C-alpha positions in Angstrom: 59.3 -12.2 -7.0 55.5 -12.5 -6.4 53.6 -10.7 -3.7 52.8 -12.8 -0.6 49.1 -13.6 -0.3 46.9 -15.3 2.2 44.5 -17.9 0.9 41.0 -18.3 2.0 39.2 -21.6 1.2 35.4 -21.8 0.9 33.8 -25.2 0.7 30.2 -25.2 -0.5 27.5 -27.9 -0.5 24.6 -27.3 -2.8 20.9 -27.6 -2.0 20.5 -29.1 -5.4 19.3 -25.9 -7.0 22.1 -25.8 -9.5 21.2 -22.5 -11.2 21.0 -20.7 -7.9 24.2 -22.4 -6.7 26.1 -21.1 -9.8 24.5 -17.7 -9.5 25.6 -17.5 -5.9 29.2 -18.5 -6.7 29.3 -15.9 -9.5 27.9 -13.1 -7.4 30.2 -14.0 -4.4 33.4 -14.1 -6.5 32.4 -10.8 -8.2 32.9 -9.2 -4.7 36.6 -10.3 -4.6 38.2 -7.4 -6.6 36.6 -4.7 -4.4 38.4 -6.3 -1.4 41.7 -6.8 -3.3 40.9 -10.5 -3.5 41.2 -12.9 -6.4 39.8 -16.3 -7.2 42.8 -18.6 -7.5 41.0 -21.8 -8.4 37.7 -23.6 -8.2 37.6 -27.3 -7.7 34.5 -29.4 -8.6 33.4 -32.3 -6.4 35.4 -35.5 -6.3 32.6 -37.4 -4.7 29.3 -37.0 -6.5 27.5 -38.7 -3.6 27.4 -35.6 -1.5 30.1 -36.4 1.1 32.5 -33.9 -0.5 31.6 -30.3 -1.1 30.0 -29.4 -4.5 32.5 -26.6 -5.0 35.7 -25.5 -3.3 36.8 -21.9 -4.0 40.4 -20.9 -3.2 40.7 -17.1 -3.0 43.7 -15.0 -2.2 44.1 -11.7 -0.5 47.1 -9.5 0.2 46.5 -9.1 3.9 44.1 -9.8 6.9 42.4 -6.4 6.4 41.3 -7.4 2.9 40.0 -10.8 4.1 38.1 -9.1 6.9 36.7 -6.6 4.4 35.5 -9.4 2.2 33.9 -11.4 5.1 32.2 -8.2 6.4 31.3 -6.8 3.0 27.6 -5.6 3.2 27.1 -6.9 -0.3 27.7 -10.5 1.0 24.7 -9.9 3.3 22.7 -9.0 0.2 23.4 -12.5 -1.1 21.8 -14.2 2.0 18.5 -15.0 0.2 20.3 -16.5 -2.7 22.7 -18.4 -0.5 19.7 -19.8 1.5 18.3 -21.3 -1.7 21.6 -22.5 -3.1 23.8 -23.5 -0.2 23.0 -26.2 2.4 26.4 -26.0 4.2 29.6 -24.0 3.9 33.0 -24.1 5.6 35.6 -21.3 5.5 39.2 -22.0 6.3 42.1 -19.6 5.9 45.8 -19.3 6.2 45.9 -16.5 8.8 48.0 -17.2 11.9 46.0 -17.5 15.0 47.0 -16.6 18.5 46.6 -19.1 21.3 44.0 -18.3 23.9 45.4 -16.9 27.1 43.2 -19.2 29.2 42.1 -22.7 28.5 38.4 -23.3 28.2 36.9 -25.6 30.8 33.7 -27.7 30.6 32.2 -25.1 33.0 32.7 -22.3 30.6 31.6 -24.3 27.6 28.5 -25.8 29.3 27.4 -23.6 32.2 24.1 -25.4 32.3 25.8 -28.5 33.7 26.6 -26.6 36.9 23.2 -24.9 37.2 20.6 -27.4 35.7 17.8 -25.6 37.5 18.3 -22.6 35.2 17.9 -24.7 32.0 14.2 -24.8 30.9 12.5 -28.2 31.1 11.8 -29.5 27.6 8.3 -30.7 28.8 7.3 -27.2 30.1 
Protein backbone atom coordinates (compact mmCIF):
# COMPACT_ATOMS: atom_id res chain seq x y z
CA UNK A 1 0.00 0.00 0.00
CA UNK A 2 1.36 3.43 -0.91
CA UNK A 3 1.93 6.24 1.57
CA UNK A 4 -0.85 8.85 1.69
CA UNK A 5 0.29 12.16 0.25
CA UNK A 6 -1.17 15.63 -0.07
CA UNK A 7 -1.14 17.25 -3.48
CA UNK A 8 -0.30 20.88 -4.09
CA UNK A 9 -1.14 22.30 -7.52
CA UNK A 10 0.66 25.32 -8.92
CA UNK A 11 -0.74 27.02 -12.02
CA UNK A 12 1.67 29.38 -13.77
CA UNK A 13 1.15 31.94 -16.53
CA UNK A 14 4.29 32.96 -18.41
CA UNK A 15 5.34 36.53 -19.19
CA UNK A 16 6.46 35.23 -22.57
CA UNK A 17 10.10 34.91 -21.52
CA UNK A 18 10.17 31.17 -22.21
CA UNK A 19 13.79 30.51 -21.19
CA UNK A 20 13.27 32.28 -17.86
CA UNK A 21 9.95 30.47 -17.41
CA UNK A 22 11.58 27.06 -17.87
CA UNK A 23 14.52 28.07 -15.65
CA UNK A 24 12.08 29.12 -12.91
CA UNK A 25 10.17 25.83 -13.07
CA UNK A 26 13.42 23.85 -13.00
CA UNK A 27 14.75 25.81 -10.00
CA UNK A 28 11.44 25.62 -8.14
CA UNK A 29 10.99 21.88 -8.58
CA UNK A 30 14.62 21.33 -7.52
CA UNK A 31 13.53 22.53 -4.05
CA UNK A 32 10.95 19.77 -3.67
CA UNK A 33 13.20 16.95 -2.35
CA UNK A 34 14.60 19.07 0.50
CA UNK A 35 11.00 19.47 1.71
CA UNK A 36 10.07 15.81 1.13
CA UNK A 37 8.08 16.80 -1.94
CA UNK A 38 7.92 15.28 -5.39
CA UNK A 39 6.76 16.48 -8.78
CA UNK A 40 3.91 14.15 -9.72
CA UNK A 41 3.22 15.63 -13.15
CA UNK A 42 3.49 18.72 -15.28
CA UNK A 43 0.70 19.62 -17.66
CA UNK A 44 1.25 21.92 -20.63
CA UNK A 45 -1.36 24.43 -21.71
CA UNK A 46 -4.53 23.24 -23.35
CA UNK A 47 -5.37 26.73 -24.61
CA UNK A 48 -2.48 28.44 -26.39
CA UNK A 49 -4.40 31.74 -26.37
CA UNK A 50 -3.45 32.51 -22.77
CA UNK A 51 -6.71 31.89 -20.92
CA UNK A 52 -5.32 28.68 -19.45
CA UNK A 53 -2.06 28.55 -17.46
CA UNK A 54 1.13 27.89 -19.40
CA UNK A 55 2.11 25.17 -16.94
CA UNK A 56 0.38 23.25 -14.18
CA UNK A 57 2.64 21.52 -11.68
CA UNK A 58 1.18 18.85 -9.44
CA UNK A 59 3.44 18.23 -6.46
CA UNK A 60 2.93 15.86 -3.56
CA UNK A 61 4.05 15.98 0.05
CA UNK A 62 3.69 13.55 2.94
CA UNK A 63 2.16 16.09 5.34
CA UNK A 64 1.26 19.74 6.00
CA UNK A 65 4.60 20.42 7.67
CA UNK A 66 6.39 19.55 4.43
CA UNK A 67 4.05 21.75 2.37
CA UNK A 68 4.59 24.65 4.75
CA UNK A 69 8.33 24.04 4.61
CA UNK A 70 8.25 24.25 0.82
CA UNK A 71 6.08 27.38 0.78
CA UNK A 72 8.31 29.11 3.36
CA UNK A 73 11.62 27.82 2.06
CA UNK A 74 14.04 30.79 1.95
CA UNK A 75 15.40 29.43 -1.33
CA UNK A 76 12.00 30.16 -2.91
CA UNK A 77 12.57 33.79 -1.94
CA UNK A 78 15.87 33.66 -3.78
CA UNK A 79 13.87 32.91 -6.94
CA UNK A 80 11.79 36.10 -6.74
CA UNK A 81 13.77 38.00 -9.38
CA UNK A 82 13.58 35.09 -11.80
CA UNK A 83 9.87 34.63 -11.05
CA UNK A 84 9.30 38.33 -11.71
CA UNK A 85 10.78 37.98 -15.19
CA UNK A 86 9.14 34.65 -15.96
CA UNK A 87 5.71 34.49 -14.30
CA UNK A 88 2.88 36.96 -14.82
CA UNK A 89 0.38 35.14 -12.58
CA UNK A 90 0.32 32.10 -10.34
CA UNK A 91 -2.32 30.20 -8.41
CA UNK A 92 -1.66 27.60 -5.72
CA UNK A 93 -4.32 25.14 -4.61
CA UNK A 94 -3.88 22.21 -2.29
CA UNK A 95 -5.61 19.24 -0.77
CA UNK A 96 -5.25 20.26 2.85
CA UNK A 97 -8.42 20.27 4.90
CA UNK A 98 -9.41 23.72 6.03
CA UNK A 99 -11.25 24.65 9.17
CA UNK A 100 -14.29 26.86 8.93
CA UNK A 101 -13.97 30.35 10.43
CA UNK A 102 -15.49 30.72 13.88
CA UNK A 103 -17.09 34.03 12.86
CA UNK A 104 -18.58 34.99 9.55
CA UNK A 105 -17.02 38.01 7.89
CA UNK A 106 -19.30 40.98 7.33
CA UNK A 107 -19.03 43.80 4.83
CA UNK A 108 -17.99 45.96 7.75
CA UNK A 109 -14.93 43.81 8.47
CA UNK A 110 -14.15 43.39 4.79
CA UNK A 111 -14.56 47.07 3.88
CA UNK A 112 -14.19 49.28 6.97
CA UNK A 113 -13.79 52.35 4.73
CA UNK A 114 -17.51 52.11 3.89
CA UNK A 115 -18.42 52.93 7.50
CA UNK A 116 -15.79 55.67 7.84
CA UNK A 117 -15.39 57.32 4.40
CA UNK A 118 -13.83 60.40 5.97
CA UNK A 119 -10.77 58.28 6.86
CA UNK A 120 -10.19 57.23 3.25
CA UNK A 121 -7.83 59.66 1.44
CA UNK A 122 -9.44 61.59 -1.39
CA UNK A 123 -8.09 60.50 -4.76
CA UNK A 124 -7.82 64.16 -5.87
CA UNK A 125 -5.70 65.22 -2.87
